[in-house]
Structures are given as structure tokens and as C-alpha cells.
C-alpha positions as MATLAB code, in Angstrom:
seq = 'MNIYSDPTFDMACRQFDGVADRLQIPVSERERLKAPKRALVVAVPTRMDDGTTRVFSGYRVQHHLTLGPTKGGIRYHPDVSLGEVAALAMWMSWKCALAGLPYGGAKGGVTVDPRELSTGELERLTRRFTQELLGFIGPQTDIPAPDVGTNEQTMAWMMDTVSVHAGHSVPGVVTGKPIVIGGSLGRREATGRGVAYLAGRAMDTLGIASSGATAVVQGYGNVGAIAAHSLSRQGFRILAVSDVNGGLYHSRGLDMPRVDAWAQSHGTLAGYPEAEPIRNAELLALPCDVLVPAAMERQITGENAGRIRCRILAEGANGPTTPDADGILAERGDVFVIPDILCNAGGVVVSYFEWVQGLQSFFWTEAEVMDRLFRILEGAFVQTLQLSRRESISMRTAALSLGIRRVWEAKRARGLFP';
ca = [
     -19.559   16.670   66.207;
     -20.877   18.866   63.492;
     -19.717   22.128   64.983;
     -16.154   20.590   63.878;
     -17.171   19.953   60.244;
     -13.892   20.711   58.366;
     -12.130   18.837   55.971;
      -9.075   18.782   58.040;
     -11.090   17.679   60.970;
     -12.508   14.787   58.907;
      -8.918   13.940   57.936;
      -7.796   13.866   61.397;
     -11.076   11.534   62.340;
     -10.532    9.339   59.385;
      -6.762    8.570   60.541;
      -8.160    8.010   64.096;
     -10.799    5.360   62.928;
      -8.627    3.592   61.066;
      -5.950    3.181   63.732;
      -8.926    2.433   66.497;
     -10.156   -0.396   64.211;
      -6.544   -1.702   64.161;
      -6.247   -1.385   67.915;
      -9.697   -2.896   68.237;
     -10.508    0.059   70.521;
     -14.282   -0.603   71.484;
     -16.724    1.688   69.928;
     -18.161    2.170   73.459;
     -14.636    4.116   73.955;
     -13.923    5.592   70.668;
     -16.101    9.083   71.075;
     -14.397    9.793   74.105;
     -10.913    9.527   72.591;
     -12.139   11.329   69.156;
     -13.961   14.187   70.517;
     -12.113   17.405   71.999;
     -12.680   17.849   75.854;
     -13.500   21.803   75.264;
     -14.126   24.379   72.674;
     -14.144   27.929   73.135;
     -15.349   30.466   70.345;
     -14.547   34.015   71.299;
     -15.458   37.284   69.606;
     -11.839   39.562   69.377;
     -12.686   43.060   69.055;
      -9.723   45.202   67.786;
      -9.000   49.117   67.743;
      -7.506   49.446   64.072;
      -4.867   52.366   63.742;
      -7.383   54.422   61.830;
      -9.669   54.411   64.759;
     -12.127   52.223   63.740;
     -13.014   48.640   65.385;
     -12.692   45.063   63.785;
     -14.302   42.132   65.136;
     -12.218   39.188   64.480;
     -12.892   35.493   65.369;
     -10.710   33.431   67.812;
     -10.929   30.061   68.660;
      -9.100   27.652   71.412;
      -9.658   23.723   71.815;
      -8.451   21.415   74.251;
      -8.457   17.762   73.358;
      -7.827   15.975   76.186;
      -6.649   16.597   79.966;
      -6.137   12.535   80.814;
      -2.200   13.088   80.784;
      -1.613   16.553   82.245;
      -2.437   20.197   80.969;
      -3.022   20.853   77.123;
      -0.367   21.987   75.073;
      -0.416   23.628   71.558;
      -0.041   26.566   69.116;
      -1.979   29.794   68.449;
      -1.905   30.561   64.814;
      -3.202   33.447   63.113;
      -4.493   32.915   59.465;
      -7.166   33.560   57.171;
      -8.221   30.239   56.979;
      -8.497   29.457   60.995;
     -11.508   27.788   61.661;
     -12.854   25.765   64.858;
     -12.647   22.352   62.904;
      -8.982   23.121   61.445;
      -8.061   24.139   65.032;
      -9.994   20.844   66.660;
      -7.984   18.758   64.197;
      -4.848   20.252   64.940;
      -5.578   19.725   68.756;
      -6.195   15.875   67.931;
      -3.076   15.660   66.361;
      -1.251   17.503   69.301;
      -2.543   14.902   71.505;
      -1.071   11.961   69.874;
       2.240   13.668   69.324;
       2.710   14.417   73.091;
       1.753   10.679   73.798;
       4.140    9.261   70.956;
       7.118   11.653   72.663;
       6.166   10.541   76.310;
       5.293   14.046   77.463;
       2.787   14.575   80.279;
       0.307   16.613   78.031;
      -2.794   16.565   76.131;
      -3.250   18.219   72.499;
      -4.718   22.057   72.224;
      -4.786   24.198   69.430;
      -6.109   28.159   69.015;
      -6.107   30.921   66.210;
      -7.223   34.018   65.174;
      -9.012   34.172   61.717;
      -6.877   37.279   60.538;
      -3.910   37.913   58.015;
      -1.291   39.308   60.361;
       0.645   40.316   57.348;
      -2.350   43.274   56.866;
      -2.050   44.573   60.703;
       0.409   47.003   62.337;
       2.518   45.656   65.237;
       0.292   48.028   67.350;
      -2.718   46.184   65.623;
      -1.320   42.720   66.230;
      -0.587   43.696   69.923;
      -3.936   44.954   70.673;
      -5.429   41.891   69.158;
      -3.370   39.425   70.927;
      -4.034   41.130   74.356;
      -7.618   41.336   73.715;
      -7.692   37.694   72.654;
      -5.547   36.536   75.461;
      -8.171   38.367   77.765;
     -10.883   36.237   76.373;
      -8.925   33.046   77.245;
      -8.187   33.710   81.060;
      -9.511   31.292   83.030;
      -9.026   28.992   80.162;
      -5.351   28.780   79.963;
      -2.719   28.515   82.656;
       0.453   26.621   83.384;
      -1.588   23.731   84.897;
      -4.464   23.908   82.355;
      -3.210   24.859   79.018;
      -0.023   26.124   77.643;
       0.208   28.139   74.150;
       3.075   28.423   72.004;
       3.804   29.929   68.743;
       2.474   28.511   65.246;
       1.695   30.218   61.710;
       1.784   33.546   61.810;
       2.650   34.127   65.656;
       6.113   34.151   67.297;
       8.249   35.298   70.283;
       6.724   38.405   70.281;
       3.101   37.185   70.320;
       3.818   34.791   73.404;
       5.524   37.616   75.132;
       2.240   39.925   74.815;
       0.139   36.717   75.713;
       2.559   36.421   78.930;
       2.427   39.737   79.793;
      -1.326   39.968   79.851;
      -2.132   37.164   82.023;
       0.696   38.221   84.529;
      -0.919   41.909   84.542;
      -4.349   40.231   85.249;
      -2.694   37.705   88.369;
      -0.776   40.474   89.880;
       2.568   38.730   89.269;
       4.724   37.133   86.696;
       3.389   33.869   85.233;
       6.169   32.709   82.791;
       4.549   29.050   82.297;
       1.528   30.251   80.708;
       3.082   30.057   77.429;
       6.515   28.566   75.523;
       8.176   29.963   72.765;
       8.748   33.336   74.710;
      11.813   35.526   74.219;
      14.672   34.157   76.251;
      14.793   37.484   78.221;
      11.733   36.580   79.909;
      12.046   33.073   80.747;
      12.233   31.203   76.994;
      14.497   28.486   76.560;
      17.424   28.514   74.586;
      16.899   26.194   71.519;
      13.040   26.691   71.529;
      12.538   28.544   68.181;
      14.925   26.161   66.224;
      13.650   22.958   67.537;
      10.982   21.940   65.115;
      13.184   22.722   62.113;
      16.274   21.052   63.729;
      14.175   17.914   64.594;
      12.888   17.670   61.141;
      16.482   17.568   59.813;
      17.314   15.047   62.297;
      14.960   12.626   61.663;
      15.442   13.025   57.983;
      19.217   12.243   58.415;
      17.870    9.122   60.597;
      15.798    8.037   57.732;
      18.654    8.285   55.412;
      20.814    6.171   57.734;
      17.844    3.877   57.901;
      17.880    3.486   53.942;
      21.433    3.575   53.605;
      21.801    6.752   51.825;
      24.951    9.174   52.449;
      23.768   12.864   53.148;
      26.733   14.343   51.703;
      25.668   15.039   48.305;
      22.110   14.416   48.467;
      19.043   16.834   47.607;
      16.209   18.192   49.416;
      13.266   20.213   48.539;
      11.392   22.450   51.584;
       8.128   23.871   50.785;
       7.191   26.429   53.501;
       9.999   29.231   54.467;
       8.717   30.032   58.033;
      10.327   29.000   61.172;
      10.066   25.699   60.449;
      11.087   25.278   56.840;
      13.701   27.875   56.919;
      15.707   26.253   59.989;
      14.925   22.813   58.429;
      16.601   23.770   55.133;
      19.652   25.443   56.737;
      20.293   22.374   58.877;
      19.950   20.029   56.192;
      22.699   22.395   54.566;
      25.130   21.899   57.162;
      24.378   18.045   57.093;
      25.860   18.192   53.523;
      22.324   18.259   51.713;
      22.003   20.394   48.320;
      18.889   22.564   48.804;
      17.438   22.186   45.223;
      14.278   24.314   45.995;
      12.571   26.227   49.050;
       9.172   28.594   48.854;
       6.950   30.750   50.742;
       3.390   32.124   50.314;
       4.591   34.185   47.452;
       6.180   31.715   45.323;
       9.513   29.176   45.223;
      13.057   29.429   44.219;
      14.751   26.653   42.117;
      18.457   25.858   40.967;
      19.463   22.329   39.694;
      23.132   22.900   41.719;
      21.892   23.777   45.104;
      20.696   27.114   46.193;
      23.102   29.349   48.486;
      21.227   29.248   51.732;
      23.023   31.895   53.421;
      22.148   34.569   50.614;
      18.789   32.712   49.929;
      18.105   33.923   53.807;
      19.672   37.348   53.944;
      17.455   38.291   50.769;
      14.230   36.930   52.831;
      15.307   38.979   55.735;
      15.817   42.131   53.833;
      12.931   41.658   51.570;
      10.476   39.928   53.856;
       9.915   37.142   51.020;
      11.817   34.838   48.685;
      10.030   36.184   45.668;
      12.411   38.442   43.464;
      15.594   36.297   44.502;
      17.845   36.916   41.320;
      19.922   33.818   41.727;
      17.485   31.160   41.340;
      14.737   30.109   38.866;
      10.914   30.777   40.145;
       8.793   27.541   40.500;
       5.440   26.979   41.087;
       4.110   25.020   44.249;
       2.960   21.952   42.278;
       6.124   21.608   40.581;
       8.185   22.123   43.830;
       6.378   19.306   45.418;
       7.201   16.887   42.269;
      10.706   17.761   42.055;
      12.906   14.481   41.921;
      14.626   14.892   45.575;
      16.180   12.489   48.296;
      14.338   14.495   50.665;
      10.996   16.614   50.518;
       9.804   18.701   53.210;
       6.208   19.970   53.260;
       6.567   22.859   55.859;
       3.618   24.712   55.101;
      -0.180   24.114   55.708;
      -2.224   20.884   55.700;
      -3.397   18.880   52.909;
      -1.003   19.577   50.372;
       0.056   16.266   49.092;
      -3.401   14.653   47.761;
      -4.730   11.862   46.200;
      -4.190   14.092   42.998;
      -0.739   14.708   43.071;
       0.596   11.823   45.354;
       1.773    9.968   42.131;
       3.940   12.861   40.659;
       5.638   12.780   44.200;
       9.420   11.991   43.324;
      11.467   12.039   46.716;
      12.893    8.962   48.738;
      12.086   10.292   52.202;
       8.900   12.274   52.943;
       9.625   14.552   55.901;
       6.196   16.186   57.287;
       7.434   19.410   58.730;
       4.007   20.650   58.792;
       0.987   19.235   60.333;
      -1.276   17.211   58.345;
       0.202   17.819   55.107;
      -0.836   14.406   53.685;
      -4.313   13.444   53.201;
      -5.490    9.887   53.852;
      -6.023    9.475   50.001;
      -2.560   10.381   49.333;
      -1.170    7.996   52.212;
      -2.820    4.825   50.112;
      -1.232    5.865   47.129;
       2.206    6.435   48.536;
       1.885    2.890   50.602;
       0.937    1.238   47.430;
       3.624    2.667   45.621;
       6.277    1.479   48.447;
       9.112    3.765   47.325;
       8.489    6.259   49.559;
       9.864    6.522   53.580;
       7.469    8.961   55.153;
       8.378   10.264   58.511;
       4.881   11.391   59.763;
       4.040   14.678   61.430;
       3.319   13.636   64.630;
       6.764   12.379   64.782;
       8.475   14.531   62.493;
       7.603   17.855   63.868;
       7.633   17.059   67.454;
      10.702   18.741   68.292;
       8.870   22.202   68.838;
       6.627   20.538   71.430;
       9.597   18.837   73.142;
      11.798   22.022   73.600;
       8.294   23.703   74.773;
       7.758   20.996   77.513;
      11.641   21.940   78.353;
      10.704   25.404   78.519;
       7.815   24.987   80.967;
       9.982   22.781   83.325;
      12.660   25.145   83.412;
      10.060   27.900   84.266;
       8.587   25.986   86.895;
      11.746   24.995   88.574;
      13.310   28.602   87.653;
      16.454   26.696   86.341;
      17.580   26.818   82.781;
      19.881   24.635   80.839;
      22.210   25.396   77.850;
      21.412   25.123   74.388;
      23.621   21.939   74.123;
      21.796   20.428   77.036;
      18.376   21.477   75.348;
      19.618   19.956   71.853;
      20.929   16.919   73.581;
      17.662   16.166   75.405;
      15.654   16.806   72.326;
      17.590   14.392   69.964;
      17.462   11.936   72.797;
      13.379   11.998   72.839;
      13.111   12.139   69.088;
      15.557    9.222   68.693;
      13.455    6.743   70.874;
      10.227    7.933   69.285;
      11.668    7.458   65.751;
      12.934    3.957   66.925;
       9.987    2.781   68.433;
       7.885    3.763   65.450;
      10.567    2.251   62.885;
      10.185   -1.072   64.917;
       6.678   -1.275   65.189;
       6.178   -0.304   61.372;
       8.530   -3.043   60.485;
       7.296   -5.753   63.005;
       3.608   -5.371   62.024;
       3.873   -4.402   58.365;
       2.272   -1.208   58.740;
       3.145    2.315   57.666;
       5.233    4.583   59.588;
       1.944    6.950   60.229;
      -0.429    3.964   61.262;
       2.676    2.831   63.488;
       3.143    6.560   65.218;
      -0.558    7.020   65.474;
      -0.793    3.606   67.085;
       1.645    4.141   69.680;
      -0.199    7.736   70.485;
      -3.465    6.600   70.573;
      -2.968    3.392   72.592;
      -1.025    5.304   75.403;
      -4.024    7.831   75.313;
      -6.734    5.148   75.464;
      -4.425    3.156   78.368;
      -4.446    6.297   80.534;
      -8.288    6.872   80.204;
      -8.900    3.307   80.965;
      -6.507    3.411   84.135;
      -8.335    6.920   85.234;
     -11.809    5.619   84.688;
     -14.894    7.746   83.762;
     -15.871   10.394   86.565;
     -19.879    9.616   87.482;
];
């Protein structure tokens, strides 16, 4: 699979290979489980505000379609590549299977810095990218959602582009839409709230009281910001948060409503006057009860894992901890890891709810959405914890084992088409 060569894809493959050995999956069946089913690379020519045309690279990878249509986000980021997207699609497969959702994993993106584009340029880029995906996405084929650098508005443009071509409204083609056009209550907050809920469950498991506990959050996008506020409402003191421009630290805890107001009005955390600036490397090494890496992949590595001083590592991002770092943390034995495919599953769970609501044209209250979300996360957490303890394996290995086994069993049940 040389076309996917990328450090993040290599990391996803290493994780799979280790679990495949443990599950004793026959070598002849491993490649079919690991290799993406489909991959599309497209040119996205976009007219800029100054009249020039720029051509961006766009990607969509569907990992497997054994359990149903594929599901996964669309990200706009300068580092988006085919290999990164393929890794994220693979992780999404295991995540959906772990949560019991009828989906395979997918992921997509455009190599672009969205902060450098105007709203009009972003709309034209999104609509052209969506047009290139026509025939590749759909309510029963592949359902995109927001991810890094995209949001509800991006999904609205995607839905409208598909609907214009279809000649009728197609709300089920994406999730994470605005409420007014068929989005689900609670979808935007789902991932961050899920991270905070599972962090609280880990605290209960370890017998640590949330009141007065401390947390550090790397990444102040949708996931990190909502996780920080949710943890704060649970009684945590948020010692530090960060975004792409830097971090903030206060030894007695940040005033989260004031931090959020600053971020909303300035578009960044940088310059906030009521806290000390802190670099990313220092933030990750702060002593705390809960550390939430909610930024990008491969943030905790073999080089800095020994300096991590949290009690619970709640992975809000996808792939924030490398296999080398996993080995170091496992050897230490003093960090309880809530792995990414469990910890940040709230987003895809409520995306599933949105998809179901759209297909039925029957919508739920936010309380119903949150209750159903926490029930699914609770079930996945308990199953993972029980397997981890029963077989003396890490939480990550347990979660991956559950997800990979379910996909493997489903492929065996369906067989191989001649």
C-alpha cells in the first residue's frame, strides 16, 4: 500500500498488526481488513477573490463497506494527505464498530489552510470539492461530517451542492449540519461532551473525586473547547488550554467563560491577559489529573511520553499518541489511557443519530440525544474496561480488539464475492 505512505498511516497499520497478532487473524485475511476499499484523489480548482484560480488537492477514502455506508469527517488543513486520510478512515472503522454503529470508516479533506481564505473562497472550494465527490458520497454510500478546519456551514454547502444536482433536498448526505436544515440538537457539542463524560468515568474507576481535580486541554477547537467547559462544569480546575497560536496557564485555574469570550472576540487565545503564556511542550508535561490532547495526530511520542504527568489521558484527537509512546506509558503503568476510538466517539455517535433522524424525518430533543449518547459511550467504556482487566491488556489494545474483531467477523459472515 505504497500510495498511502505516511507516518500517520504507518502508525495505524502498526496498531492493527499488533492487534491482528493478538486475535490470531489469519495472514491471508489481514490485508483485506487493513487496506482501504476505495480512495479518490481530486483536483479542486477554485476561483479566488482576486480573479485568479488556485488548484487544491482533495481526498476521500472509504475504508470498508461491510457493515453499512461509510462515515467520517472532512478536514481542511495544510497537512492533509492521502496517507493521513487513509489512517483516519481506518481508525473510524474500528471506532464505529466499537460503538456498535452500522458504518464503515471514511475520511476526507483538502490540503488548504482555511484561515487564509475568505468566506466566499471557502464556499467555492467546498462546492467544487463536493461536485468532484458526486457519485462517491450519499446517504447509503458515504456520509461526510465536520472535522478540523470545517464546521456546520461547510456541511450546509456540501448538502446544498448535492441537493441541487439531485433536484431535491438530500439532508442525509452529511451530518453536522445546521439545525435549521436537518441537523441534530447536541451534534456540535457531542465529541467534547463525550470526552468529558468518559474522563469522569475514568475518575470514578480510579476513585478520584472530580471536585477540585485538575485538567489540561491541548487544542481549543470545537472538541477541546467544549471538553474544557464540560470538565469545568463537573468541578475540574482547567489549568491550561492551547490553540495553534499558543497556550494559556493559570496555577489556580482559568476562568473559562472569560477565556471563551476572549477567544470568540479575538479569534485566538493569544494575548489573553489573565493567564501566563505556555508552550505546547510545557503544557503536555503539566502535572494534572486529566490531560486531553484534542489537537492533531502524533503529539505524544517516544520523546515526550516519559514527561507526561497526568493520571488520565483522554484522547480527544485522533491518533495523538504514537505506538512508541504507548509502550512507554504501558511500562510506567501510572497513566489510565482512554483511547481515541473510544474517547472521541461522541461525534460519530450523534452523527448516526442525525442520520437516523433525517431518514425518518422525526427529530429528538437534546435531552434524548444526550441520554442515548451517554448510554452508548457507557456500554463501550464498560466493555473495553472489562476486556482490559480480564486479559491484562491496555485500554487501547482492548478497544481496538473489540472494533477489529467485529469488522473481521462481519467480513467472514458476508464472505468474499467471486
